[in-house]
Structure formats: C-alpha cells, structure tokens
C-alpha positions in Angstrom: 114.0 121.3 100.0 114.7 121.0 103.7 116.1 124.1 105.5 118.5 123.4 108.3 121.8 124.5 109.9 125.0 122.6 109.1 126.7 121.2 112.2 129.0 124.3 112.2 126.1 126.7 111.9 124.2 124.8 114.7 127.0 125.5 117.1 127.3 129.1 115.9 123.6 129.5 116.6 123.9 128.1 120.1 126.9 130.3 120.8 124.9 133.3 119.6 122.3 132.7 122.3 125.0 133.3 124.9 126.0 136.6 123.4 124.4 140.0 124.0 123.9 141.9 120.7 123.2 145.6 120.6 120.8 146.6 117.9 119.6 149.9 116.6 115.9 150.7 117.2 114.7 153.2 114.5 113.1 156.4 115.7 109.3 156.3 115.8 106.2 158.1 117.1 104.7 157.2 120.5 101.5 158.3 122.3 101.8 159.9 125.7 99.3 159.4 128.6 97.2 162.3 127.5 96.9 160.9 124.0 99.4 163.3 122.4 101.9 161.8 119.9 105.6 162.5 120.4 108.7 161.5 118.5 111.4 159.1 119.8 114.9 159.2 118.1 117.0 156.2 117.2 118.3 154.3 120.2 120.4 151.2 121.0 118.9 148.3 122.8 120.7 145.1 124.1 119.2 141.8 122.8 119.7 139.0 125.2 118.3 135.4 125.3 116.6 134.2 128.5 117.8 131.0 130.1 114.3 129.5 129.4 114.7 130.1 125.6 118.3 128.8 125.7 117.0 125.6 127.1 114.3 125.4 124.5 116.7 125.8 121.6 119.4 123.5 123.0 116.9 120.7 123.4 115.5 121.3 119.9 119.0 121.1 118.4 120.6 118.4 120.5 117.6 116.1 121.0 115.6 116.9 117.8 112.3 117.2 119.7 109.3 118.6 117.8 108.2 122.0 119.0 105.0 120.6 120.6 107.0 117.9 122.4 109.4 120.4 123.9 106.7 122.8 125.0 104.8 120.0 126.7 107.7 119.1 129.0 107.3 119.0 132.8 110.2 119.0 135.3 109.1 115.4 136.2 110.0 114.3 132.6 113.7 115.1 133.2 115.9 112.7 135.0 119.0 114.7 136.0 120.9 111.7 137.3 120.5 109.5 134.1 120.5 112.6 131.8 117.3 111.4 130.2 114.2 113.2 129.0 110.9 111.3 128.6 108.7 112.4 125.7 105.2 111.2 126.3 103.0 114.2 125.3 102.8 117.1 122.9 101.1 120.5 122.9 98.8 121.2 120.0 96.2 123.8 118.9 92.6 123.5 120.1 89.6 125.7 119.5 89.9 127.3 122.9 93.7 127.7 122.6 96.0 124.9 123.6 95.7 121.2 124.3 98.1 118.6 125.6 97.8 115.4 123.7 99.6 112.1 123.1 102.4 112.7 120.5 102.2 112.1 116.8 102.6 108.2 116.8 103.2 105.5 119.4 106.9 105.5 118.5 107.0 109.2 119.4 106.8 108.1 123.0 110.4 107.7 123.8 113.2 108.5 126.2 116.1 110.5 124.9 119.5 110.9 126.6 120.8 114.5 126.4 124.4 115.5 126.3 126.3 116.4 129.5 127.1 119.7 127.8 123.6 121.0 128.6 123.3 119.7 132.1 124.6 123.0 133.7 122.1 125.0 131.6 119.2 122.8 132.8 120.3 123.1 136.4 120.7 126.8 136.1 117.2 127.1 134.6 115.7 124.9 137.4 117.3 127.3 140.0 116.0 130.4 138.3 112.6 128.8 137.8 112.1 127.9 141.4 113.3 131.3 142.6 110.9 133.0 140.2 108.0 130.7 141.2 108.5 131.5 144.9 108.7 135.2 144.1 105.2 135.2 142.4 103.5 133.6 145.5 99.8 133.0 144.9 99.9 134.6 141.5 101.7 131.5 140.2 99.5 129.5 137.8 102.0 126.8 136.7 101.8 123.1 137.3 105.5 122.1 136.8 105.6 122.9 133.1 109.1 123.9 131.9 108.2 126.6 129.5 106.1 129.4 130.9 104.5 132.8 130.5 105.0 135.4 133.3 102.5 133.7 135.6 103.8 130.2 135.2 101.1 129.2 132.7 102.2 127.3 129.6 104.2 129.4 127.1 102.3 130.5 124.0 102.5 128.3 120.9 104.1 131.0 118.7 106.5 132.6 121.3 109.5 130.5 120.4 109.0 130.9 116.7 108.6 134.7 117.0 111.8 134.9 119.1 113.7 132.6 116.7 112.9 134.8 113.8 113.7 138.0 115.7 117.0 136.6 117.0 118.2 135.5 113.6 117.4 138.9 112.2 119.2 140.9 114.9 122.1 138.4 114.9 122.6 138.7 111.1 122.3 142.5 111.2 124.9 142.6 113.9 127.3 140.3 111.9 126.9 142.6 108.8 127.5 145.8 110.8 130.4 144.5 112.9 132.4 142.5 110.5 135.7 142.6 112.4 134.3 141.8 115.8 132.1 139.0 114.2 135.2 137.5 112.6 137.1 137.6 115.9 134.2 135.7 117.6 133.9 133.3 114.7 130.4 134.5 113.8 129.0 134.4 110.3 125.6 135.1 108.9 123.1 132.3 109.4 120.5 131.1 107.0 116.9 132.0 107.9 115.3 128.6 108.6 111.9 127.7 110.0 111.8 126.7 113.7 111.2 123.0 112.7 114.5 123.3 110.8 116.2 122.8 114.2 114.9 119.3 114.2 116.4 118.7 110.8 119.6 120.3 111.9 119.7 117.8 114.8 119.3 114.9 112.3 122.1 116.4 110.1 124.4 116.7 113.2 123.8 113.1 114.3 124.5 111.9 110.8 127.6 114.0 110.6 128.8 112.4 113.8 128.4 108.9 112.3 125.3 107.9 114.3 123.5 105.1 112.3 120.2 105.7 110.7 118.2 103.3 113.0 119.4 105.2 116.1 118.7 108.6 114.5 115.2 107.3 113.7 114.7 106.3 117.4 115.9 109.6 118.7 113.6 111.5 116.4 110.7 109.2 117.3 110.0 108.0 113.7 107.9 104.9 113.4 110.2 103.5 110.7 113.7 104.3 109.7 112.5 104.5 106.1 110.7 107.7 107.2 113.9 109.2 108.4 115.6 108.2 105.1 112.8 109.6 103.0 113.1 113.0 104.8 116.8 113.2 105.0 118.3 111.2 102.1 118.9 114.4 100.2 120.6 116.3 103.1 122.7 113.2 103.9 124.1 113.0 100.4 127.1 115.2 101.0 128.2 112.9 103.8 128.4 109.8 101.6 131.8 110.9 100.4 132.9 110.7 104.0 131.9 107.0 104.0 134.1 106.2 101.0 137.0 108.2 102.6 136.6 106.2 105.8 136.7 102.9 103.9 139.9 104.1 102.3 141.5 105.0 105.6 140.4 101.7 107.1 142.0 99.7 104.2 145.2 101.7 104.3 145.6 101.0 108.0 145.0 97.3 107.5 147.5 97.2 104.6 150.1 99.0 106.7 149.6 96.5 109.5 150.0 93.6 107.0 153.0 95.1 105.3 
C-alpha cells in the first residue's frame, strides 16, 4: 500500500525541521594523520536542517512536486508576487550522471500556487543563497538552480532521500528518549515513509481539506483525474465518512431554517 503522512503527521514533520535535536554518536575508531588508529568516545551532536532542505521538504509536502521536478527548479521559475511556481522540467538519471528533461507527461507542465505560509522561508533562502553565492566568488558553478552542492552545482540526486531517512531516524530516536519533552512539544514518532511518500502526503492533505479530485489531479500534474483516483482511492477511503457527516450537517441546518 501507499506510505504517507496523515495531515497531522505532515505538520509534525515540518515542525521537526525547525527544531534542533541532539543525538548520541557512538564511540568509534578513527585514523590519525600518521595512519595510527585511535578511539573516540560517545559524544553528542546537534542535528539541524538547513534552510535549503526545509524549502525542498515544504515544497514536496505543500505542492506535491515529484523529487525530480523540485530539484530542477530555478529561481526564475518562482513568481514571488503571484506566489506561483512553474514546473516545466525535471531532473533525471543519465549515464554520465544527471540530465534535465521535460517532465513525465505534457500535463506535468503546470503552474502551482504555493501557500503564503512558506513565502518567508523562500525569501529567507533567497537571501542566504545570494550571500553564499557572492562569498564563493569565481568558485561558483551554479546557473540559478535552487538546490545546490557546496559550489552551486545541482544537488546530488540522492541527497534529499539520504537526509530524509537520517532525519526521521534521529527524530524518532529523540522522541523515544525524551518522552516528556516530546509530549510538551506535541511530537510523536513518525512512520518511516519513502521520499515519494511526501507527494502522497500532499494529496492526502488536499483531500482532507476538501479540495476536489479534479483540482488535486491538476496540482499533481496527472494527465487524467482517474489516475489520481486509481492511486489514492484507498487512502481517501477514511475521508468518505466525513462526506456523509457533512451532508447530515447541511440537512440539519436547512431543516432548522425551515422549522
């Protein structure tokens, strides 16, 4: 079955990205400059999410982009005034590493409005990005792509997935080992889902908010809304009860008015 976060878990995950977690690194052997091994004891290390990765995960969850679509974004694809992002390309694997291609289908080319909630984060990232770019001077290799390695070149294809896995592991460990503090902050353990599960979490969130299927389908860039239905029918099941409840509420209000 599909693995995804419930709407509550999605918000918990996004909040966890704004929190610093201390995690215990187990003692291990290292090699010094002369090639001699030496022992390092257990130590604590803070785990913090960079602004760049926060942007990646927020866009994945709120806009439902595929990983390749998010990674291919350039600053010129974002309209800050209209709060719109244009998806017109995707990053894929090629024999010599990475290629930028047209997205999956013609309908995948789309413009998606993003929530005002993430505007400050995008603006903060743009400031940090520009400052960093200037600081690198002629070492900079970027061409306006949002997601970067240290030299401005396009971020590696597996970077976000590796980070996602590591973050969930450290977060869940922290929740287990700091029960009281976690409760206080409203944190609970999160299921381990694949990175693509964030796209499914977005669809689930939109459905939960009562967005109709055709609009969800357009946001996700599906060619037909039947595709959306095929993928999500099962995870939308729990929300059908909600429909019946709303009909009841609607009828009761009408009756009260007529009475």
